Each structure stands twice: as C-alpha cells, then as structure tokens.
C-alpha positions as CSV (number, residue, x, y, z in Angstrom):
1,M,3.5,-13.9,3.4
2,G,5.7,-11.4,1.7
3,K,8.7,-9.7,3.3
4,V,9.0,-5.9,3.7
5,Y,12.3,-4.2,3.0
6,V,13.2,-0.6,3.9
7,V,16.1,0.8,2.0
8,G,17.9,3.6,3.7
9,N,20.8,5.7,4.9
10,F,20.6,9.0,6.8
11,K,22.9,10.6,4.2
12,G,21.0,11.8,1.1
13,G,22.2,11.2,-2.5
14,V,23.8,7.8,-1.9
15,G,21.6,5.8,-4.3
16,K,18.7,4.6,-2.1
17,T,16.1,5.3,-4.8
18,K,18.3,3.7,-7.4
19,A,18.6,0.6,-5.3
20,V,14.8,0.4,-4.6
21,T,13.8,0.8,-8.3
22,M,16.4,-1.6,-9.6
23,L,15.9,-4.3,-7.0
24,S,12.2,-4.2,-7.4
25,Y,12.5,-4.4,-11.2
26,V,14.9,-7.4,-11.0
27,S,12.6,-9.0,-8.4
28,A,9.6,-8.6,-10.7
29,V,11.1,-9.2,-14.1
30,N,14.0,-11.6,-13.5
31,R,12.8,-13.4,-10.5
32,H,9.1,-13.3,-11.4
33,L,8.1,-12.3,-7.8
34,K,5.0,-10.3,-7.1
35,T,6.6,-7.0,-6.1
36,L,5.4,-3.7,-4.6
37,V,7.3,-0.5,-4.2
38,I,6.1,2.0,-1.6
39,D,7.4,5.6,-2.1
40,L,7.4,7.4,1.3
41,D,9.4,10.3,0.0
42,P,7.4,13.4,-0.9
43,Q,9.9,14.2,-3.6
44,G,8.5,11.1,-5.4
45,N,11.7,10.2,-7.3
46,A,11.0,6.5,-7.2
47,T,7.5,7.3,-8.4
48,R,8.7,9.2,-11.4
49,V,11.3,6.5,-12.4
50,L,8.7,3.7,-12.2
51,A,6.1,5.7,-14.0
52,K,8.5,6.1,-16.9
53,T,9.3,2.4,-16.6
54,G,5.6,1.6,-17.1
55,N,5.1,4.2,-19.8
56,L,2.7,6.1,-17.6
57,S,2.2,9.8,-18.1
58,E,1.0,10.3,-14.5
59,I,0.4,8.5,-11.2
60,S,-3.1,9.6,-10.1
61,A,-3.5,7.5,-6.9
62,T,-0.9,8.2,-4.2
63,I,0.0,7.1,-0.7
64,T,-1.4,10.4,0.7
65,E,-5.0,9.3,-0.1
66,G,-4.2,5.8,1.3
67,F,-3.0,7.2,4.6
68,E,-6.0,9.5,4.9
69,S,-8.6,6.8,4.0
70,G,-6.9,4.0,6.0
71,D,-6.6,1.7,3.0
72,L,-3.6,1.5,0.7
73,R,-5.2,-0.8,-1.8
74,N,-6.8,2.0,-3.8
75,S,-3.4,3.7,-4.0
76,I,-1.8,0.9,-6.0
77,T,-0.7,1.6,-9.6
78,H,0.2,-1.3,-11.9
79,I,3.6,-0.7,-13.6
80,L,4.7,-4.0,-15.2
81,P,3.7,-7.7,-14.9
82,N,4.6,-8.5,-11.2
83,L,5.5,-4.9,-10.4
84,D,3.2,-2.4,-8.6
85,L,3.7,1.0,-7.1
86,I,2.2,3.0,-4.3
87,G,3.5,6.4,-5.4
88,A,4.1,9.7,-3.6
89,N,3.9,13.4,-4.4
90,T,4.5,16.6,-2.5
91,A,1.2,16.4,-0.7
92,F,2.8,13.7,1.4
93,R,4.8,16.4,3.1
94,N,1.8,16.6,5.5
95,L,2.4,13.1,6.8
96,T,2.9,14.3,10.4
97,K,-0.4,16.3,10.3
98,I,-2.2,13.3,8.9
99,L,-0.9,11.1,11.7
100,I,-1.7,13.5,14.5
101,S,-5.2,14.1,13.2
102,K,-5.9,10.4,13.1
103,F,-4.2,9.5,16.4
104,P,-4.0,12.5,18.6
105,E,-2.0,11.9,21.8
106,D,-1.1,8.3,20.6
107,E,2.5,8.3,19.4
108,D,2.7,4.5,19.2
109,K,-0.2,4.4,16.7
110,Q,1.3,7.3,14.7
111,I,4.6,5.5,14.0
112,T,3.1,2.1,13.5
113,Y,0.3,3.2,11.1
114,L,2.1,2.0,8.0
115,N,2.6,-1.4,9.6
116,E,-1.2,-1.7,10.1
117,L,-1.9,-0.5,6.6
118,L,0.4,-3.2,5.1
119,K,-1.3,-6.1,6.9
120,P,-3.8,-6.7,4.1
121,L,-1.1,-6.4,1.4
122,R,1.5,-8.8,2.8
123,D,-0.3,-11.9,1.5
124,E,-0.6,-10.3,-2.0
125,Y,3.1,-9.7,-2.6
126,D,6.3,-11.7,-2.3
127,A,8.4,-8.6,-1.7
128,I,7.6,-5.0,-0.7
129,Y,10.3,-2.3,-1.0
130,I,10.0,1.0,0.8
131,D,11.9,4.1,-0.2
132,V,12.2,6.8,2.5
133,P,13.7,10.3,2.8
134,P,17.1,10.4,4.6
135,T,15.8,11.9,7.9
136,I,14.9,10.8,11.4
137,S,11.2,11.5,11.1
138,D,7.7,10.0,10.9
139,Y,8.7,8.6,7.5
140,S,11.6,6.6,8.7
141,D,9.8,5.5,11.9
142,N,6.8,4.2,10.0
143,A,9.1,2.5,7.4
144,M,11.3,0.8,10.0
145,L,8.5,-0.4,12.2
146,A,6.7,-1.8,9.2
147,A,9.7,-3.7,7.7
148,D,11.1,-7.1,8.3
149,Y,14.6,-6.2,7.0
150,C,16.7,-3.1,6.4
151,I,18.9,-2.8,3.4
152,I,21.5,0.0,3.7
153,V,23.0,1.7,0.8
154,L,26.6,2.9,1.4
155,Q,28.3,5.2,-0.9
156,T,32.1,5.0,-0.4
157,Q,32.5,8.4,1.2
158,E,33.0,9.4,4.8
159,L,29.6,11.1,5.3
160,S,27.8,8.2,3.8
161,L,29.4,5.8,6.3
162,D,28.5,8.2,9.1
163,G,24.9,8.2,7.8
164,A,24.9,4.4,7.7
165,Q,26.2,4.1,11.2
166,T,23.5,6.5,12.5
167,Y,20.9,4.7,10.6
168,I,21.8,1.3,12.1
169,A,22.0,2.8,15.6
170,Y,18.6,4.4,15.2
171,M,17.1,1.1,13.8
172,Q,18.4,-0.8,16.8
173,Y,16.9,1.8,19.1
174,L,13.5,1.5,17.5
175,A,13.7,-2.3,17.5
176,D,14.5,-2.3,21.2
177,A,12.0,0.4,22.2
178,Y,9.1,-1.3,20.3
179,N,10.1,-4.9,20.6
180,N,10.5,-5.1,16.8
181,R,12.6,-7.8,15.1
182,L,13.9,-5.6,12.3
183,Q,17.4,-6.8,11.2
184,V,20.0,-5.5,8.7
185,L,19.8,-7.7,5.7
186,G,22.8,-6.3,4.0
187,I,24.8,-3.2,3.2
188,I,25.2,-2.4,-0.5
189,P,28.5,-0.6,-1.3
190,C,28.3,1.9,-4.1
191,M,31.6,3.1,-5.4
192,L,31.9,6.3,-7.4
193,K,35.6,5.9,-8.3
194,P,36.6,2.3,-8.4
195,G,40.2,2.1,-7.2
196,G,40.1,5.5,-5.6
197,R,42.0,5.9,-2.4
198,V,39.2,7.4,-0.4
199,D,36.6,4.9,-1.8
200,N,38.8,2.0,-0.9
201,K,39.5,3.4,2.6
202,V,35.8,3.9,3.4
203,L,34.9,0.5,2.0
204,Q,37.6,-1.2,4.2
205,Q,36.4,0.8,7.2
206,A,32.8,-0.4,6.6
207,R,34.1,-4.0,6.2
208,D,35.9,-3.7,9.5
209,L,32.8,-2.4,11.2
210,Y,30.1,-4.6,9.7
211,G,32.0,-7.6,8.4
212,G,29.8,-10.0,6.4
213,N,26.9,-7.5,6.3
214,I,28.8,-5.7,3.5
215,L,27.9,-7.3,0.2
216,D,30.7,-8.6,-2.0
217,T,28.9,-7.1,-5.0
218,I,29.9,-3.5,-5.5
219,V,27.6,-1.2,-7.5
220,K,30.0,0.9,-9.5
221,Y,29.2,4.1,-11.4
222,Q,27.5,3.3,-14.7
223,E,26.2,5.9,-17.1
224,R,23.4,3.5,-18.1
225,L,22.0,3.7,-14.6
226,K,21.6,7.5,-14.9
227,V,19.8,6.9,-18.2
228,Y,17.1,5.0,-16.4
229,D,16.3,8.1,-14.3
230,V,15.3,9.8,-17.6
231,E,13.9,7.0,-19.7
232,G,12.7,4.5,-17.1
233,I,14.2,1.1,-16.5
234,H,14.3,-1.1,-19.5
235,M,16.2,-3.9,-21.3
236,G,17.0,-2.7,-24.8
237,T,17.9,-4.7,-27.9
238,N,20.4,-3.8,-30.6
239,Y,20.1,-4.1,-34.4
240,S,20.7,-7.9,-34.4
241,G,17.9,-8.4,-31.9
242,T,20.1,-9.4,-29.0
243,Q,20.0,-7.6,-25.6
244,D,21.9,-4.4,-25.3
245,G,25.2,-5.1,-23.6
246,W,25.1,-2.0,-21.4
247,D,21.6,-2.8,-20.2
248,V,22.7,-6.4,-19.4
249,K,25.7,-5.1,-17.4
250,A,23.6,-2.6,-15.4
251,H,20.9,-5.2,-14.6
252,Q,23.4,-8.0,-13.7
253,V,24.8,-5.9,-10.9
254,F,21.4,-5.8,-9.2
255,I,20.7,-9.4,-10.0
256,D,23.9,-10.2,-8.1
257,V,22.9,-7.9,-5.2
258,L,19.5,-9.5,-4.9
259,N,21.0,-13.0,-5.0
260,E,23.4,-12.0,-2.1
261,L,20.5,-10.5,-0.1
262,E,18.5,-13.7,-0.6
263,T,21.5,-15.7,0.7
264,H,21.7,-13.4,3.8
265,K,17.9,-13.9,4.4
266,R,18.2,-17.6,4.3
267,V,21.0,-17.5,6.9
268,L,19.0,-15.1,9.2
269,E,15.9,-17.3,8.9
270,G,17.8,-20.4,9.8
271,G,18.2,-21.9,6.3
272,K,14.4,-21.8,5.5
C-alpha cells in the first residue's frame, strides 16, 4: 500500500510546490516508483509545472470533478511513465461549498473526505504527494487527515520558521483530535543565500528546535530550478550527448532529499 505525503508550511512562497514537483519527478523517473501528485491548491501551480513536464497543453480533468462525483479515478492525468497527476484549477476555490453540500452538519466527514477518496488509489501507487495552500482551512485539514507523513519545507527566514512551527503544532492538534498517526517525516531546509547571516541563524534555530528532523541536505538557490517552472522538469543533454550538468545538479539535490526522507521513514517504521 502506497504512502501519502503532504508537503506544507503555513508561510507562502517557501518552495512547497517546488518540493512536490521535484520529489515526485525523482520518485517516478529515478526511483521508478508509481507516483501520484494531488494538487489541492486552486492556484494550480503544481498542475501547470507538471503539465509542461508532460508536454500537455491543458489538464481537462481536475480534482473538482472528483470531489463532486465522489471518485478521483476519472480525474487522473498521465504525465510521464510512473508519474500521474490529479490537477486543480480555480474552480476548486469552492471546496468548502462542495463539502457542506455533501455532508451538511457533519464536520468529521467534511475534513476526512479526501482520505475516503484516496482509499481505492493507495494500492495503485507507491507514493502520493499532496500540494496544499498555506492556510488553516478545509484544504489543509483534508490533506493532513489523508496523509501518513508530513514533509515541511523551511525557507531560512524568520517568518518561514514561524509558519513551520504553526504547521507542526496544528498537525499535532489534528492528530490528537482525530486519533490520526500523522508524523513529521522531515524538514527540508531551503536557503536563499548560502552563508548569509540570517539564513544560518534561522537554520541553527530550526536545528535546535527540531534536531534530526532537519535534513542534512540543503536546497540552495539554483536558477535551473526556476527554469523548470517555465519549461517543465526535464533532464537535458548537451552537444556531446551527455546529460546537462546544471540539470544533473538540480536533480541530485532532490535525489539526496528523497534518500534522506526514505531513511527517516525506515526509522519511524521500525526498520521495515
């Protein structure tokens, strides 16, 4: 049965969508795992990046229809071998209305609906990554209560650390309130200015707070990662036919991140 990972922070613009799209690409292409991305953000940034990655001009089936019909399988779009997407668009801004219309007066069913919808898909995928908006809302509640693990993206700035702390506290509240076993799998540090005084200070504060939950691998600013937002994720080749060195560097960071997360998972699951 595949594991479900929600990637989050209650501070926007820290690199959550980048982490979701790169980790899912590495999972599918490098690890050859059957991987699904679920975009819960009405802005649909992960959807657009992965559509470009798969050379698709549009994503016609979206999560909105899946939530309305009660079946996500018809909302799946194939992107690459081993990589599928359930995309989002602005229509998903009406999530709360959809949940209330389906489950009036039943808040528990409203915030556990995604968990129910994922039950038929867990056996079809090795890994499912969920991208969510940075808000305490029906989006984050549904994502957290459907997930096995939480991956936090921490940009090395004070507000991002505050957002991560709030995210972890809220995750623990939901886990306790709904008897959910959701755990933090790891915290990915993203550094805008390697060697910068503020960046180093925030990273050290995070290590003091969360110890081994902070990954050793640091995602540093790379122009190539920005290119993927425009062109889609790829591995290019140069004139000699060898892999483009900048692509290799960008991908290797997330291969290292995924390897560390896998090590954390084995520890949490007792070495299984």
